[in-house]
Residue, then its C-alpha position, 0 to 999 in steps of 0.5 A: m485559534t486564529t487565521d490569517d485573513s490576508t489575501s495578498d498571496w492568493t490573488g492570482m489563484n483566486l482569480i484563476a479558480g474563484f477560490a477563497p481561503d476561509y478555514r472556518r467555513g471552508p473554501v467556496q468551490p468554483a463551478r466545475d465547468s468554469v475552471p480547468t481541472p489542474a487549476r481546480i486541484a492547484a487551488a484546492a491544494l493551496a487552500r490547505r492550511p498546514g496541519w489541517g485536513l484536505v477539502r472534500e474534493f480530494y476525497t470525492d471528485a472524479e477529476f481529482y481521482r483521475h489526477d491521483l491515478a496519473r500523478v501517484f499510481m502511474r508514477y510510483w512503485l506499487f506492491a503487487g504480491a508475493s513471489v510464492q504466489i507464482p512458484k513455477p514457470g508459467d504461474y501467474f496472477l493479475f494485478e489490476f487497478a483503474d483500466e490497467s492490468l498486469v500479468i505477473v508471471r514466473a518466466k521460463d528463466g525463473g525471473i518474474r515479469a510484469l506484462f501488460n495484459v493487452c494483446k498487440h493485435r487489437g488490444s484484447r485482454i489476454c489473461t481473463l482469470d485472476k490467477g492460473h498457470a500457462t505455458a503460453l499466453v494465448c489471446p482468446y480473441h484471435q489466438w495471438t500467442y506469447d511466451t512468458e517473457g512476452r515475446l510474440t510466438g504465434a500470429r495466425f494467417m499473418p503474411k510471410e513478411f510479418d515480423k513477430s519480433e516487432f510485437p512483444l507485450d509491453q512490460a512494467h518495471v519489476r523489483v523483488v524485495d525478499g519475496l515481495i514483488f513491486v512494479s512500476l508502470a512509469q517509463d522512468p520510475p523513482p529510484f528503488d535501491l534505497a527503499a529496497r535496502d531499507m525495507g529488505a533489512y526488516i523483511k528478509p529475516h521472515g523468509l517470505e521467499s520460502a514461506k506459505i500463504c496461509h490465508s488471504k482476504r479481500y475487503d471492498l471499502s466505500c471510501n477514498w484511498k487517501l482516507v485509508i492511508e491517513n487512518s494508518r498514519e496515526c494511533y490517536h484512534c487506537k486505544v478505543t478502537h483497537q483493543e486487540y492490537c493495543k493489548v500486545m503492542y507497546g505505545a499504541t494507546l498513547d497513555r502515559a504508561d506507554s510514554d517511555w518509547a525511547g526507554t522501551l526501545a533501549r531495553h529491547s535493542p540488546q536482544w534484537k542486536r544479539l539476534g542480528l536484527e535491524t534496529e535502526a528505524v527508517p523514518f519518512t522524509p520529505s524526499t522518501w516514500h517508505h519507512a521501516g522500523r521495529l515495534p516493541f511488544r508489551d512485556g510478556a508478549l511473544t508475538q502479535s496474537l490475542d494473548g501474546k503467545p506463539v501462534a505458529p512455528l518460527m519462520g525464516s531465520f528467527t531462533e527466538y520469539a519476542i523480537g517485536a514486530s517488523a513494520v514497513v510502509a511504502y506509499p502509496n499502497f503497501w503495509f507489512e507487519a510481522s512477528s517471528d512466527h507469522a507475517v502480514t502484507i496489506r495491498l491497497t488498490p484504488v477502485g474509484p473516487v470513493a472505492t478502495r480495495m484492500d487485500v490482506t495476506w497472512y504468511v507462516a513457515a512453509d512446512a507449518v501444517e494447519g491444524k497441527d502447527y497452527d490454528l488459522s483463527r489464532v494466526t489471523a485474529v489480531w489483523e482480522a480485528t484491526g483491519s475490520q475496525d479500521w475499514k469501518l472507521c474509514q467508511d464512516n469517515q468518508a460518509g462524513v466527508n460526503a456531507t455538506r457540513y464537512r470542513p477540514g479540521p486541525y490534526f492532533q499533535t500525535e498525527g505528525e505522520l498523517d500530516g507528513f503523508v498529506s504533504w507528500y501527496l500534495r507534492q506528487i500532484a503539484 
């Protein structure tokens, strides 16, 4: 492979950042105190060769990480959790990242609010437990009190002319898609209706609004958040790493035996359509941040389990097994993969430049009884294995990126969605 040694298009940026594009050796980094952060980031982005990876700073640098928070996580829609976590008015849980904390609460009117967990008196955190139930939200510092809509209802000893109506809690935007809660901390978030329609077509049949959370698990990873998404956008690694997943999912191995993707979809589509299920895939495009589709099982598999056999009663509106897996992804922090008898959500939360938290949650039908209707270890087996395998890959990836000899490499031909994510990301931070 050859590289273009021309520097005519780089002169201005090189003068600004001291940044020389050499894909064989990697870019020479400017001194941190000599170049403003926006210029450093712009230079690093410009240095990226299409179809190749990103330079180290995108995965390690604290200033780049803070820029990610500001330009991606503070601007976009984020998956926070499920409405079944807060079934009754007053139920709440916290959704937190970086320095931000939101109280996701079921209000008295039955709606869901995302209240900034910052008291309007002197800024104290109000809710300090990860989850709970409260008829009112009382700041532990000076007992200013708010209702579940965020209105200030009590402020001890304040003067008679003090107007409580002028001090409500700030609120983030909230949208609920068939039982899944998305929030945006932006003043003017990206349009959500198209994503809600596309995602909802695949999520709705699983009946998550009335499902039961049967298990949840948190993983704290020593890696940058982008490495986790990059890992999820390709299956170049799947055959060797994800034997449990590949055993049931058609197409995951990339082998010749898995090469008739169009023909396999054509065989399964009549059944899916007969059941009224969505079959039209929604791909990522340069202007969108979500994708949805239905993934076929291997012949004979009925659900996403180690042996392909059912692991729980049918959930939602399903009347048959073997409907394939509903798969939804929304940048920057949401994955959903579900069979007819159980569903899985995965939430990514950035914690630091090389720290990421993954919350994995499994759902079954609301009336399913553990030990009678399902064995928890069978419900969770495939994604316990697949997730743990991926988390190790991501952390090993970070360890290599940290090393002095790391240089961006070229993507394989099947890593097109990975390249698409990196391109999307660079557009957000520009």
